[in-house]
N, C-alpha and C positions, 0 to 999 in steps of 0.2 A: 442655086443659092438659093434656092427653096430649104435647102441643107439646112441654110446659116440661121437662116432667120429660121425657124424651129427650134434652132439649137440655144439660141436665147430662152427660148419660154416653158422651155425643159430646166434649163439653170432656175429658174428666178422662179422655175413652181420647186422648186426640190427644195431654194435655198426654203421661199416661204414652209415649206414644208415641213423643214426642222424642227423632233420637238426641243419646246421651251429648254433649258439648264433648270433642274431639282434645286431650286433654293436649300443652303446646307443651316440647320437649326444651328444657332450657339446659344449653346448652354450656360446659362453666366452661375457659376457658383460660388461663393464666396461674399457675394455683397448682398450687406442690409442693410435695406427701408431705415428710412425716416422715423418711418410708425414704431418700428420692428425695433430700431434705437431707442426712442421712447419706453414705448413700454417697460423694455430693457433695465434704463436708466429707473425710470415710475418701480422696478420690480427693487432693483435694486436698493432704493431709497426707505421701500417703505420697511427691510430686511431691515436694513443695518437701522433705522427708525424699535422698531421693535424689540433689537439684539441690544439697545440701549439702554431701552428702555426696563425686560428683565435684570441686567445688571442694576439696574441702579434702582429696583425693584428689591430683589435680594442683598444690597448690598443696608438700605433702610432697614429693613428687617434681621439682616443680622445689626447694627447699633441697637434697634427696640430689644432685641430677644440681650445685647449684652447690658442693658441696663436694667435688664425684666434682674438677671442672675445679678450684681450687684442692689437690686431693692431687697434682690432673695435675701441674697448673708447678711445689707443688714439687719431688715429684720431676726436673722438667728441668732444673731449678735448680741441685740436688744434680746429679744429670748431669754436669755444666761446671762445678758446682766439684770435685766428682770429678777430670776429664778436665782443670783448668787442676792437681795437686794433683798431679800421676802428671805430666804432661811437666817439675815447678817440681824433683820426688822424683829425675827419670833430668838434669836439671841437676846440680845437687847431688851428686848419686854417681858424675859422670863423675872418672875415674882421675884423670886434671890434677889438678882439686878438691882428691881425697883426698889428693892428693899435696904441694899447695901447702899444703895446712891442717895435716899432719902434718912439714911442714920449721916449719913459724911455730909446733909447738909443740916442736921442738925435736929427734923427732925421724926416725931416720938410717932407709936402705934398702939392710937386706938382704937382699941373693937366697937366700941358705944357708937364713936365719929368713921366708920366705917361706910361709905356708899359704895356698894357695886355698880358698873355700867357697864350697857351691853356696851361689846365695843364692835360694833356693826359696820 
């Protein structure tokens, strides 16, 4: 009997001396935390905002350049018109033309009654 009593003790010791099983490490791949989601959404929002801002600034620059070119064309046209009017003024203010026009209106040239006016 002593043999029987001793066996359970050995089994008990043997049961208690078992090594605990190693815990398996669980690797979580592909799971994004809430903080990471917030950071990603904020980064995308900032990038989208600056992209929109750049496009709108470029559009306004384009409009300003278009207005400048239109103004420059108007200036060139006005300068051309001014030059044409100066040429026409010189033609109309020639001495011979003024004398002919005066004779047509019945005026006479009196050398003693002529006053020279400086046309500045």
